[in-house]
C-alpha positions as CSV (number, residue, x, y, z in Angstrom):
1,M,79.0,156.2,76.3
2,S,77.2,158.1,79.2
3,E,73.5,158.6,79.3
4,L,72.3,161.8,77.6
5,P,71.1,164.5,80.0
6,P,67.5,164.5,81.0
7,G,65.4,166.8,78.9
8,A,67.4,166.1,75.7
9,S,65.2,166.6,72.6
10,C,66.3,163.3,71.1
11,L,65.2,161.4,74.1
12,Q,61.6,162.5,73.4
13,M,61.8,161.0,69.9
14,P,60.9,157.4,68.8
15,I,64.0,155.3,68.7
16,E,63.5,154.7,64.9
17,A,63.7,158.5,64.3
18,V,66.8,158.7,66.5
19,D,68.5,156.0,64.4
20,E,67.4,157.6,61.2
21,Y,68.6,161.1,61.9
22,F,71.5,160.7,64.3
23,F,73.1,157.5,62.9
24,E,71.8,156.5,59.5
25,S,72.2,160.1,58.1
26,Q,76.0,159.6,58.4
27,I,76.1,156.1,57.2
28,N,74.0,156.8,54.2
29,H,75.5,160.3,53.5
30,A,72.0,161.9,53.7
31,P,72.5,165.6,54.0
32,A,68.8,166.4,54.7
33,K,68.7,163.9,57.6
34,L,72.0,165.2,59.0
35,E,70.6,168.8,58.8
36,M,67.5,167.6,60.6
37,A,69.6,166.1,63.4
38,R,71.5,169.4,63.7
39,R,68.3,171.3,63.8
40,I,66.9,169.1,66.6
41,C,70.1,169.6,68.6
42,R,70.3,173.3,67.9
43,N,66.9,173.8,69.6
44,C,67.6,171.4,72.5
45,V,67.6,172.8,76.1
46,V,70.6,170.6,77.1
47,L,72.8,171.4,74.0
48,Q,75.7,172.7,76.0
49,E,75.7,169.6,78.3
50,C,75.6,167.3,75.3
51,R,78.3,169.3,73.6
52,S,80.6,168.9,76.6
53,M,79.8,165.2,76.8
54,A,80.4,164.7,73.0
55,L,83.8,166.5,73.2
56,E,84.8,164.6,76.3
57,E,83.8,161.1,75.1
58,M,84.4,161.6,71.4
59,P,82.0,159.0,70.1
60,E,83.3,157.5,66.8
61,Y,79.9,157.4,65.1
62,G,76.7,159.5,64.9
63,V,75.6,163.0,65.4
64,M,75.9,164.3,69.0
65,A,75.2,167.9,70.0
66,G,74.7,168.6,66.3
67,M,78.3,167.5,65.6
68,T,79.5,164.7,63.4
69,P,82.7,162.9,64.3
70,R,84.6,165.1,61.9
71,D,83.0,168.2,63.5
72,R,84.0,167.0,67.0
73,D,87.6,166.4,65.8
74,R,87.7,169.9,64.3
75,V,86.4,171.5,67.5
76,K,88.5,169.5,70.0
77,Y,91.7,169.4,68.1
78,G,91.4,172.3,65.8
79,N,91.9,170.3,62.6
80,D,90.2,168.1,60.1
81,A,91.7,164.8,61.3
82,A,88.7,162.6,60.4
């Protein structure tokens, strides 16, 4: 995966928090943590750049640009393939 754009809100966070909100939230099905990841992304100054990267690279795991893998499939392919 490419590096996130400079200025990304998640890059300013401790790595433990990034793991907790952007990866563990999905693994543990923790809706509150997933919503927090989405909120962090929603207020990020590079959201559109991350969104383009997420839809181009289609990472299999984690929240990127406020989207889960299922969200990315839905946006890119117009279905619920995940």
